[in-house]
PDB file with SEQRES, HELIX, SHEET and CRYST1 records, atoms N, CA, C and O in Angstrom:
SEQRES   1 A   68  MET LYS LEU SER ALA ARG ASN ILE LEU PRO GLY LYS VAL          
SEQRES   2 A   68  VAL ALA VAL THR LYS GLY THR THR THR ALA HIS VAL LYS          
SEQRES   3 A   68  VAL GLU LEU ALA SER GLY LEU THR VAL PHE SER SER ILE          
SEQRES   4 A   68  THR ASN GLU ALA VAL ASP ASP LEU ALA LEU LYS VAL GLY          
SEQRES   5 A   68  ASP SER VAL SER ALA VAL ILE LYS SER SER ASP VAL VAL          
SEQRES   6 A   68  ILE GLY LYS                                                  
HELIX    1 AA1 ASN A   41  LEU A   47  1                                   7    
SHEET    1 AA1 4 LEU A  33  THR A  40  0                                        
SHEET    2 AA1 4 THR A  22  ALA A  30 -1                                        
SHEET    3 AA1 4 ASN A   7  LYS A  18 -1                                        
SHEET    4 AA1 4 SER A  54  ILE A  59 -1                                        
CRYST1    1.000    1.000    1.000  90.00  90.00  90.00 P 1           1          
ATOM      1  N   MET A   1      25.616  -2.033  -8.092  1.00  0.00           N  
ATOM      2  CA  MET A   1      26.510  -2.533  -7.037  1.00  0.00           C  
ATOM      3  C   MET A   1      26.514  -4.018  -6.960  1.00  0.00           C  
ATOM      4  O   MET A   1      25.451  -4.635  -6.898  1.00  0.00           O  
ATOM      5  N   LYS A   2      27.719  -4.640  -6.963  1.00  0.00           N  
ATOM      6  CA  LYS A   2      27.810  -6.089  -6.771  1.00  0.00           C  
ATOM      7  C   LYS A   2      28.125  -6.443  -5.353  1.00  0.00           C  
ATOM      8  O   LYS A   2      28.839  -5.699  -4.682  1.00  0.00           O  
ATOM      9  N   LEU A   3      27.621  -7.549  -4.868  1.00  0.00           N  
ATOM     10  CA  LEU A   3      27.748  -8.019  -3.503  1.00  0.00           C  
ATOM     11  C   LEU A   3      28.276  -9.372  -3.468  1.00  0.00           C  
ATOM     12  O   LEU A   3      28.016 -10.155  -4.382  1.00  0.00           O  
ATOM     13  N   SER A   4      28.998  -9.703  -2.478  1.00  0.00           N  
ATOM     14  CA  SER A   4      29.540 -11.128  -2.387  1.00  0.00           C  
ATOM     15  C   SER A   4      28.447 -12.056  -1.671  1.00  0.00           C  
ATOM     16  O   SER A   4      28.464 -13.282  -1.778  1.00  0.00           O  
ATOM     17  N   ALA A   5      27.531 -11.373  -0.957  1.00  0.00           N  
ATOM     18  CA  ALA A   5      26.372 -12.137  -0.390  1.00  0.00           C  
ATOM     19  C   ALA A   5      25.470 -12.765  -1.412  1.00  0.00           C  
ATOM     20  O   ALA A   5      25.076 -12.117  -2.382  1.00  0.00           O  
ATOM     21  N   ARG A   6      25.134 -14.031  -1.208  1.00  0.00           N  
ATOM     22  CA  ARG A   6      24.232 -14.681  -2.154  1.00  0.00           C  
ATOM     23  C   ARG A   6      22.817 -14.788  -1.593  1.00  0.00           C  
ATOM     24  O   ARG A   6      21.943 -15.237  -2.334  1.00  0.00           O  
ATOM     25  N   ASN A   7      22.541 -14.448  -0.455  1.00  0.00           N  
ATOM     26  CA  ASN A   7      21.167 -14.433   0.116  1.00  0.00           C  
ATOM     27  C   ASN A   7      20.580 -13.036   0.020  1.00  0.00           C  
ATOM     28  O   ASN A   7      20.611 -12.256   0.972  1.00  0.00           O  
ATOM     29  N   ILE A   8      20.060 -12.753  -1.126  1.00  0.00           N  
ATOM     30  CA  ILE A   8      19.438 -11.392  -1.397  1.00  0.00           C  
ATOM     31  C   ILE A   8      17.980 -11.627  -1.668  1.00  0.00           C  
ATOM     32  O   ILE A   8      17.560 -12.155  -2.698  1.00  0.00           O  
ATOM     33  N   LEU A   9      17.224 -11.192  -0.656  1.00  0.00           N  
ATOM     34  CA  LEU A   9      15.738 -11.431  -0.688  1.00  0.00           C  
ATOM     35  C   LEU A   9      15.015 -10.112  -0.774  1.00  0.00           C  
ATOM     36  O   LEU A   9      15.105  -9.241   0.092  1.00  0.00           O  
ATOM     37  N   PRO A  10      14.204 -10.006  -2.006  1.00  0.00           N  
ATOM     38  CA  PRO A  10      13.486  -8.816  -2.211  1.00  0.00           C  
ATOM     39  C   PRO A  10      12.188  -8.881  -1.316  1.00  0.00           C  
ATOM     40  O   PRO A  10      11.623  -9.930  -1.008  1.00  0.00           O  
ATOM     41  N   GLY A  11      11.791  -7.594  -0.938  1.00  0.00           N  
ATOM     42  CA  GLY A  11      10.639  -7.438  -0.164  1.00  0.00           C  
ATOM     43  C   GLY A  11      10.221  -5.989  -0.029  1.00  0.00           C  
ATOM     44  O   GLY A  11      10.774  -5.107  -0.686  1.00  0.00           O  
ATOM     45  N   LYS A  12       9.235  -5.748   0.836  1.00  0.00           N  
ATOM     46  CA  LYS A  12       8.737  -4.327   1.031  1.00  0.00           C  
ATOM     47  C   LYS A  12       8.839  -3.990   2.547  1.00  0.00           C  
ATOM     48  O   LYS A  12       8.601  -4.849   3.396  1.00  0.00           O  
ATOM     49  N   VAL A  13       9.169  -2.822   2.838  1.00  0.00           N  
ATOM     50  CA  VAL A  13       9.250  -2.299   4.250  1.00  0.00           C  
ATOM     51  C   VAL A  13       7.791  -2.173   4.755  1.00  0.00           C  
ATOM     52  O   VAL A  13       6.961  -1.495   4.150  1.00  0.00           O  
ATOM     53  N   VAL A  14       7.525  -2.834   5.851  1.00  0.00           N  
ATOM     54  CA  VAL A  14       6.320  -2.728   6.425  1.00  0.00           C  
ATOM     55  C   VAL A  14       6.222  -1.903   7.846  1.00  0.00           C  
ATOM     56  O   VAL A  14       5.168  -1.497   8.336  1.00  0.00           O  
ATOM     57  N   ALA A  15       7.486  -1.746   8.385  1.00  0.00           N  
ATOM     58  CA  ALA A  15       7.585  -0.899   9.613  1.00  0.00           C  
ATOM     59  C   ALA A  15       8.995  -0.341   9.740  1.00  0.00           C  
ATOM     60  O   ALA A  15       9.952  -1.042   9.410  1.00  0.00           O  
ATOM     61  N   VAL A  16       9.146   0.789  10.165  1.00  0.00           N  
ATOM     62  CA  VAL A  16      10.513   1.364  10.606  1.00  0.00           C  
ATOM     63  C   VAL A  16      10.277   2.009  11.888  1.00  0.00           C  
ATOM     64  O   VAL A  16       9.452   2.916  11.998  1.00  0.00           O  
ATOM     65  N   THR A  17      10.997   1.558  12.898  1.00  0.00           N  
ATOM     66  CA  THR A  17      10.771   2.106  14.350  1.00  0.00           C  
ATOM     67  C   THR A  17      12.136   2.604  14.792  1.00  0.00           C  
ATOM     68  O   THR A  17      13.040   1.802  15.023  1.00  0.00           O  
ATOM     69  N   LYS A  18      12.305   3.978  14.917  1.00  0.00           N  
ATOM     70  CA  LYS A  18      13.546   4.472  15.330  1.00  0.00           C  
ATOM     71  C   LYS A  18      13.591   4.567  16.827  1.00  0.00           C  
ATOM     72  O   LYS A  18      12.635   4.955  17.498  1.00  0.00           O  
ATOM     73  N   GLY A  19      14.784   4.182  17.332  1.00  0.00           N  
ATOM     74  CA  GLY A  19      15.071   4.409  18.757  1.00  0.00           C  
ATOM     75  C   GLY A  19      16.007   5.550  18.968  1.00  0.00           C  
ATOM     76  O   GLY A  19      16.057   6.494  18.179  1.00  0.00           O  
ATOM     77  N   THR A  20      16.757   5.457  20.047  1.00  0.00           N  
ATOM     78  CA  THR A  20      17.778   6.592  20.307  1.00  0.00           C  
ATOM     79  C   THR A  20      18.777   6.648  19.228  1.00  0.00           C  
ATOM     80  O   THR A  20      18.982   7.693  18.612  1.00  0.00           O  
ATOM     81  N   THR A  21      19.427   5.511  18.972  1.00  0.00           N  
ATOM     82  CA  THR A  21      20.449   5.424  17.889  1.00  0.00           C  
ATOM     83  C   THR A  21      20.240   4.341  16.838  1.00  0.00           C  
ATOM     84  O   THR A  21      20.845   4.370  15.766  1.00  0.00           O  
ATOM     85  N   THR A  22      19.386   3.403  17.157  1.00  0.00           N  
ATOM     86  CA  THR A  22      19.229   2.266  16.298  1.00  0.00           C  
ATOM     87  C   THR A  22      17.725   2.199  15.889  1.00  0.00           C  
ATOM     88  O   THR A  22      16.809   2.480  16.662  1.00  0.00           O  
ATOM     89  N   ALA A  23      17.567   1.807  14.622  1.00  0.00           N  
ATOM     90  CA  ALA A  23      16.147   1.585  14.138  1.00  0.00           C  
ATOM     91  C   ALA A  23      15.976   0.126  13.816  1.00  0.00           C  
ATOM     92  O   ALA A  23      16.924  -0.578  13.467  1.00  0.00           O  
ATOM     93  N   HIS A  24      14.699  -0.325  13.945  1.00  0.00           N  
ATOM     94  CA  HIS A  24      14.283  -1.632  13.641  1.00  0.00           C  
ATOM     95  C   HIS A  24      13.427  -1.616  12.384  1.00  0.00           C  
ATOM     96  O   HIS A  24      12.370  -0.985  12.393  1.00  0.00           O  
ATOM     97  N   VAL A  25      13.804  -2.238  11.366  1.00  0.00           N  
ATOM     98  CA  VAL A  25      13.218  -2.311  10.109  1.00  0.00           C  
ATOM     99  C   VAL A  25      12.585  -3.646   9.855  1.00  0.00           C  
ATOM    100  O   VAL A  25      13.273  -4.666   9.832  1.00  0.00           O  
ATOM    101  N   LYS A  26      11.247  -3.661   9.658  1.00  0.00           N  
ATOM    102  CA  LYS A  26      10.507  -4.971   9.303  1.00  0.00           C  
ATOM    103  C   LYS A  26      10.287  -4.964   7.833  1.00  0.00           C  
ATOM    104  O   LYS A  26       9.770  -4.008   7.255  1.00  0.00           O  
ATOM    105  N   VAL A  27      10.713  -6.115   7.199  1.00  0.00           N  
ATOM    106  CA  VAL A  27      10.551  -6.361   5.771  1.00  0.00           C  
ATOM    107  C   VAL A  27       9.839  -7.560   5.534  1.00  0.00           C  
ATOM    108  O   VAL A  27      10.200  -8.642   5.997  1.00  0.00           O  
ATOM    109  N   GLU A  28       8.660  -7.373   4.701  1.00  0.00           N  
ATOM    110  CA  GLU A  28       7.864  -8.500   4.397  1.00  0.00           C  
ATOM    111  C   GLU A  28       8.357  -9.081   3.045  1.00  0.00           C  
ATOM    112  O   GLU A  28       8.327  -8.411   2.013  1.00  0.00           O  
ATOM    113  N   LEU A  29       8.817 -10.373   3.096  1.00  0.00           N  
ATOM    114  CA  LEU A  29       9.400 -11.001   1.913  1.00  0.00           C  
ATOM    115  C   LEU A  29       8.335 -11.646   1.047  1.00  0.00           C  
ATOM    116  O   LEU A  29       8.419 -11.669  -0.181  1.00  0.00           O  
ATOM    117  N   ALA A  30       7.272 -12.200   1.774  1.00  0.00           N  
ATOM    118  CA  ALA A  30       6.085 -12.820   1.130  1.00  0.00           C  
ATOM    119  C   ALA A  30       4.980 -12.744   2.186  1.00  0.00           C  
ATOM    120  O   ALA A  30       5.217 -12.491   3.367  1.00  0.00           O  
ATOM    121  N   SER A  31       3.804 -12.969   1.711  1.00  0.00           N  
ATOM    122  CA  SER A  31       2.645 -12.821   2.651  1.00  0.00           C  
ATOM    123  C   SER A  31       2.913 -13.663   3.975  1.00  0.00           C  
ATOM    124  O   SER A  31       3.070 -14.880   3.876  1.00  0.00           O  
ATOM    125  N   GLY A  32       2.963 -13.083   5.108  1.00  0.00           N  
ATOM    126  CA  GLY A  32       3.269 -13.802   6.388  1.00  0.00           C  
ATOM    127  C   GLY A  32       4.693 -14.093   6.601  1.00  0.00           C  
ATOM    128  O   GLY A  32       4.991 -14.673   7.645  1.00  0.00           O  
ATOM    129  N   LEU A  33       5.642 -13.769   5.743  1.00  0.00           N  
ATOM    130  CA  LEU A  33       7.009 -14.134   5.928  1.00  0.00           C  
ATOM    131  C   LEU A  33       7.827 -12.789   6.071  1.00  0.00           C  
ATOM    132  O   LEU A  33       7.994 -12.057   5.096  1.00  0.00           O  
ATOM    133  N   THR A  34       8.305 -12.507   7.261  1.00  0.00           N  
ATOM    134  CA  THR A  34       8.963 -11.210   7.455  1.00  0.00           C  
ATOM    135  C   THR A  34      10.370 -11.507   8.078  1.00  0.00           C  
ATOM    136  O   THR A  34      10.572 -12.543   8.711  1.00  0.00           O  
ATOM    137  N   VAL A  35      11.368 -10.521   7.866  1.00  0.00           N  
ATOM    138  CA  VAL A  35      12.543 -10.425   8.515  1.00  0.00           C  
ATOM    139  C   VAL A  35      12.728  -9.058   9.098  1.00  0.00           C  
ATOM    140  O   VAL A  35      12.162  -8.075   8.620  1.00  0.00           O  
ATOM    141  N   PHE A  36      13.552  -9.002  10.170  1.00  0.00           N  
ATOM    142  CA  PHE A  36      13.797  -7.730  10.861  1.00  0.00           C  
ATOM    143  C   PHE A  36      15.266  -7.445  10.780  1.00  0.00           C  
ATOM    144  O   PHE A  36      16.088  -8.361  10.745  1.00  0.00           O  
ATOM    145  N   SER A  37      15.586  -6.232  10.752  1.00  0.00           N  
ATOM    146  CA  SER A  37      16.999  -5.744  10.716  1.00  0.00           C  
ATOM    147  C   SER A  37      17.086  -4.481  11.732  1.00  0.00           C  
ATOM    148  O   SER A  37      16.211  -3.623  11.847  1.00  0.00           O  
ATOM    149  N   SER A  38      18.222  -4.529  12.395  1.00  0.00           N  
ATOM    150  CA  SER A  38      18.570  -3.511  13.287  1.00  0.00           C  
ATOM    151  C   SER A  38      19.645  -2.674  12.592  1.00  0.00           C  
ATOM    152  O   SER A  38      20.758  -3.159  12.389  1.00  0.00           O  
ATOM    153  N   ILE A  39      19.335  -1.418  12.221  1.00  0.00           N  
ATOM    154  CA  ILE A  39      20.420  -0.592  11.587  1.00  0.00           C  
ATOM    155  C   ILE A  39      20.365   0.791  12.232  1.00  0.00           C  
ATOM    156  O   ILE A  39      19.423   1.122  12.951  1.00  0.00           O  
ATOM    157  N   THR A  40      21.393   1.585  11.959  1.00  0.00           N  
ATOM    158  CA  THR A  40      21.474   2.890  12.607  1.00  0.00           C  
ATOM    159  C   THR A  40      20.350   3.803  12.082  1.00  0.00           C  
ATOM    160  O   THR A  40      19.778   3.592  11.013  1.00  0.00           O  
ATOM    161  N   ASN A  41      20.085   4.781  12.865  1.00  0.00           N  
ATOM    162  CA  ASN A  41      19.109   5.791  12.429  1.00  0.00           C  
ATOM    163  C   ASN A  41      19.665   6.545  11.241  1.00  0.00           C  
ATOM    164  O   ASN A  41      18.922   6.961  10.352  1.00  0.00           O  
ATOM    165  N   GLU A  42      20.960   6.718  11.229  1.00  0.00           N  
ATOM    166  CA  GLU A  42      21.662   7.458  10.125  1.00  0.00           C  
ATOM    167  C   GLU A  42      21.457   6.712   8.812  1.00  0.00           C  
ATOM    168  O   GLU A  42      21.243   7.336   7.773  1.00  0.00           O  
ATOM    169  N   ALA A  43      21.524   5.303   8.852  1.00  0.00           N  
ATOM    170  CA  ALA A  43      21.334   4.494   7.649  1.00  0.00           C  
ATOM    171  C   ALA A  43      19.958   4.586   7.253  1.00  0.00           C  
ATOM    172  O   ALA A  43      19.764   4.582   6.038  1.00  0.00           O  
ATOM    173  N   VAL A  44      18.853   4.675   8.086  1.00  0.00           N  
ATOM    174  CA  VAL A  44      17.546   4.887   7.672  1.00  0.00           C  
ATOM    175  C   VAL A  44      17.408   6.157   6.966  1.00  0.00           C  
ATOM    176  O   VAL A  44      16.772   6.210   5.914  1.00  0.00           O  
ATOM    177  N   ASP A  45      17.983   7.217   7.496  1.00  0.00           N  
ATOM    178  CA  ASP A  45      17.934   8.537   6.838  1.00  0.00           C  
ATOM    179  C   ASP A  45      18.642   8.581   5.527  1.00  0.00           C  
ATOM    180  O   ASP A  45      18.132   9.174   4.576  1.00  0.00           O  
ATOM    181  N   ASP A  46      19.915   7.917   5.425  1.00  0.00           N  
ATOM    182  CA  ASP A  46      20.647   7.984   4.199  1.00  0.00           C  
ATOM    183  C   ASP A  46      19.924   7.264   3.099  1.00  0.00           C  
ATOM    184  O   ASP A  46      20.003   7.662   1.937  1.00  0.00           O  
ATOM    185  N   LEU A  47      19.170   6.138   3.468  1.00  0.00           N  
ATOM    186  CA  LEU A  47      18.431   5.330   2.470  1.00  0.00           C  
ATOM    187  C   LEU A  47      17.065   5.862   2.248  1.00  0.00           C  
ATOM    188  O   LEU A  47      16.369   5.416   1.336  1.00  0.00           O  
ATOM    189  N   ALA A  48      16.615   6.884   3.118  1.00  0.00           N  
ATOM    190  CA  ALA A  48      15.278   7.439   3.009  1.00  0.00           C  
ATOM    191  C   ALA A  48      14.191   6.359   3.084  1.00  0.00           C  
ATOM    192  O   ALA A  48      13.209   6.375   2.342  1.00  0.00           O  
ATOM    193  N   LEU A  49      14.420   5.383   4.051  1.00  0.00           N  
ATOM    194  CA  LEU A  49      13.553   4.258   4.206  1.00  0.00           C  
ATOM    195  C   LEU A  49      12.164   4.671   4.741  1.00  0.00           C  
ATOM    196  O   LEU A  49      12.046   5.405   5.722  1.00  0.00           O  
ATOM    197  N   LYS A  50      11.167   4.190   4.088  1.00  0.00           N  
ATOM    198  CA  LYS A  50       9.781   4.440   4.644  1.00  0.00           C  
ATOM    199  C   LYS A  50       8.942   3.217   4.260  1.00  0.00           C  
ATOM    200  O   LYS A  50       9.266   2.463   3.342  1.00  0.00           O  
ATOM    201  N   VAL A  51       7.827   3.061   5.027  1.00  0.00           N  
ATOM    202  CA  VAL A  51       6.897   2.004   4.747  1.00  0.00           C  
ATOM    203  C   VAL A  51       6.492   2.076   3.277  1.00  0.00           C  
ATOM    204  O   VAL A  51       6.178   3.129   2.722  1.00  0.00           O  
ATOM    205  N   GLY A  52       6.524   0.820   2.659  1.00  0.00           N  
ATOM    206  CA  GLY A  52       6.003   0.696   1.255  1.00  0.00           C  
ATOM    207  C   GLY A  52       7.216   0.645   0.272  1.00  0.00           C  
ATOM    208  O   GLY A  52       7.095   0.323  -0.910  1.00  0.00           O  
ATOM    209  N   ASP A  53       8.336   0.974   0.835  1.00  0.00           N  
ATOM    210  CA  ASP A  53       9.541   0.942  -0.065  1.00  0.00           C  
ATOM    211  C   ASP A  53       9.902  -0.472  -0.516  1.00  0.00           C  
ATOM    212  O   ASP A  53       9.805  -1.390   0.298  1.00  0.00           O  
ATOM    213  N   SER A  54      10.303  -0.695  -1.733  1.00  0.00           N  
ATOM    214  CA  SER A  54      10.796  -1.916  -2.193  1.00  0.00           C  
ATOM    215  C   SER A  54      12.279  -1.984  -1.816  1.00  0.00           C  
ATOM    216  O   SER A  54      13.017  -1.074  -2.195  1.00  0.00           O  
ATOM    217  N   VAL A  55      12.753  -2.974  -1.114  1.00  0.00           N  
ATOM    218  CA  VAL A  55      14.055  -3.098  -0.624  1.00  0.00           C  
ATOM    219  C   VAL A  55      14.641  -4.586  -0.824  1.00  0.00           C  
ATOM    220  O   VAL A  55      13.899  -5.490  -1.209  1.00  0.00           O  
ATOM    221  N   SER A  56      15.807  -4.770  -0.586  1.00  0.00           N  
ATOM    222  CA  SER A  56      16.436  -6.137  -0.556  1.00  0.00           C  
ATOM    223  C   SER A  56      17.037  -6.417   0.853  1.00  0.00           C  
ATOM    224  O   SER A  56      17.810  -5.617   1.381  1.00  0.00           O  
ATOM    225  N   ALA A  57      16.657  -7.570   1.436  1.00  0.00           N  
ATOM    226  CA  ALA A  57      17.227  -7.967   2.682  1.00  0.00           C  
ATOM    227  C   ALA A  57      18.481  -8.847   2.274  1.00  0.00           C  
ATOM    228  O   ALA A  57      18.311  -9.927   1.708  1.00  0.00           O  
ATOM    229  N   VAL A  58      19.681  -8.386   2.560  1.00  0.00           N  
ATOM    230  CA  VAL A  58      20.936  -9.008   2.148  1.00  0.00           C  
ATOM    231  C   VAL A  58      21.496  -9.703   3.466  1.00  0.00           C  
ATOM    232  O   VAL A  58      21.827  -9.054   4.458  1.00  0.00           O  
ATOM    233  N   ILE A  59      21.568 -11.047   3.379  1.00  0.00           N  
ATOM    234  CA  ILE A  59      21.948 -11.789   4.544  1.00  0.00           C  
ATOM    235  C   ILE A  59      23.327 -12.417   4.247  1.00  0.00           C  
ATOM    236  O   ILE A  59      23.501 -13.223   3.332  1.00  0.00           O  
ATOM    237  N   LYS A  60      24.258 -12.007   5.053  1.00  0.00           N  
ATOM    238  CA  LYS A  60      25.691 -12.618   4.987  1.00  0.00           C  
ATOM    239  C   LYS A  60      26.040 -12.987   6.467  1.00  0.00           C  
ATOM    240  O   LYS A  60      26.125 -12.169   7.383  1.00  0.00           O  
ATOM    241  N   SER A  61      26.219 -14.251   6.565  1.00  0.00           N  
ATOM    242  CA  SER A  61      26.519 -14.714   7.927  1.00  0.00           C  
ATOM    243  C   SER A  61      27.265 -15.977   7.917  1.00  0.00           C  
ATOM    244  O   SER A  61      27.056 -16.810   7.035  1.00  0.00           O  
ATOM    245  N   SER A  62      28.140 -16.168   8.867  1.00  0.00           N  
ATOM    246  CA  SER A  62      28.833 -17.461   8.916  1.00  0.00           C  
ATOM    247  C   SER A  62      28.076 -18.500   9.745  1.00  0.00           C  
ATOM    248  O   SER A  62      28.388 -19.691   9.710  1.00  0.00           O  
ATOM    249  N   ASP A  63      27.050 -18.014  10.508  1.00  0.00           N  
ATOM    250  CA  ASP A  63      26.242 -18.862  11.368  1.00  0.00           C  
ATOM    251  C   ASP A  63      24.751 -18.644  11.201  1.00  0.00           C  
ATOM    252  O   ASP A  63      24.307 -17.502  11.081  1.00  0.00           O  
ATOM    253  N   VAL A  64      24.022 -19.641  11.190  1.00  0.00           N  
ATOM    254  CA  VAL A  64      22.567 -19.607  11.211  1.00  0.00           C  
ATOM    255  C   VAL A  64      22.126 -20.388  12.453  1.00  0.00           C  
ATOM    256  O   VAL A  64      22.311 -21.604  12.508  1.00  0.00           O  
ATOM    257  N   VAL A  65      21.527 -19.686  13.485  1.00  0.00           N  
ATOM    258  CA  VAL A  65      21.144 -20.328  14.707  1.00  0.00           C  
ATOM    259  C   VAL A  65      19.774 -20.672  14.613  1.00  0.00           C  
ATOM    260  O   VAL A  65      18.943 -19.845  14.237  1.00  0.00           O  
ATOM    261  N   ILE A  66      19.427 -22.030  14.979  1.00  0.00           N  
ATOM    262  CA  ILE A  66      18.037 -22.530  14.952  1.00  0.00           C  
ATOM    263  C   ILE A  66      17.705 -22.889  16.395  1.00  0.00           C  
ATOM    264  O   ILE A  66      18.526 -23.463  17.109  1.00  0.00           O  
ATOM    265  N   GLY A  67      16.496 -22.544  16.811  1.00  0.00           N  
ATOM    266  CA  GLY A  67      15.992 -22.835  18.122  1.00  0.00           C  
ATOM    267  C   GLY A  67      14.694 -23.493  18.062  1.00  0.00           C  
ATOM    268  O   GLY A  67      13.977 -23.362  17.070  1.00  0.00           O  
ATOM    269  N   LYS A  68      14.347 -24.206  19.088  1.00  0.00           N  
ATOM    270  CA  LYS A  68      13.098 -24.839  19.116  1.00  0.00           C  
ATOM    271  C   LYS A  68      12.508 -24.843  20.535  1.00  0.00           C  
ATOM    272  O   LYS A  68      11.410 -25.360  20.745  1.00  0.00           O  
TER     273      LYS A  68                                                      
END                                                                             
């Protein structure tokens, strides 16, 4: 699969928490560096996501918000 996104970060799933319709997936990119994604429960099932899986966090955004 080819993607237009250029921010493709390999990592491992460290947590999958399903809610009513949405799941939160925590991906560790490097020791102590994690990203979170909110995706549908259906997507979790379709991808058969589970803790320990190798995945890619693909980030495509027109805005990056910084707070302090």
